N, C-alpha and C positions, 0 to 999 in steps of 0.2 A: 366597508373596505373599498378603496378607490382603485380604478384600473390603471392609473398613471402614477409614476413615482413623483412627478412634479406637483400634482394636486393632492397627494396623499396626506392624510392628517397625522397627528403625532402618534396615535396608537398604532397605525399601520406601520410606520417606521420602527416603532418599538418592537412589534411582532417580527419584522424582518431581521432586526438585529439579534433578537433572542434566538430565532431559528438558526441564524448563521453561527452564533456562538455555540449552540448545542451541537451542530454538525461538526464544527472545528474541534470541540471537546471529544466527540466520539472518535474522530479520525486520530487525534492525539493519543487517546487511551488504547485504541487498537494497535497503533504503532509502537507504543511503549511495551505492551504485553505480548507482542508477536514473538513467537519462539523460532528464531532462525539460527540458533547456536548448534543445532544437531547436524547440520550439513557441513562437511569439511571439503570445501571446493578448492583449497590451495595445495592439495597433495597429488594432483593428477600427474602421471608420468609424461615427460616430454617425448614427442614423436617427431622424427625428421620427415619432411615431405618426400614422397616418392617411394617409401618403403611400405610393404604390406604389414599390417599390424592386426593382431587379434586382441580384443578387449574381453576380459573375463571378470568374474566377480559379481557381487550383488549390488545393484544400483539402489539408491535410496528411493523409497516410495513418497511421492508428493501427494498430499491429501489436502 
């Protein structure tokens, strides 16, 4: 294995491309199967600035 990208041989370039493709595939698979549908962030009540407000209820647990 060569220390420089300019003088690297064909097998070194192939190893770098394979590792890059594997990492991109892992990131894509994690992104596809990530479950973010359980959080409903669009139903928060509107609060006017300057008025005291009490927030109650159960907050979703982030794991």
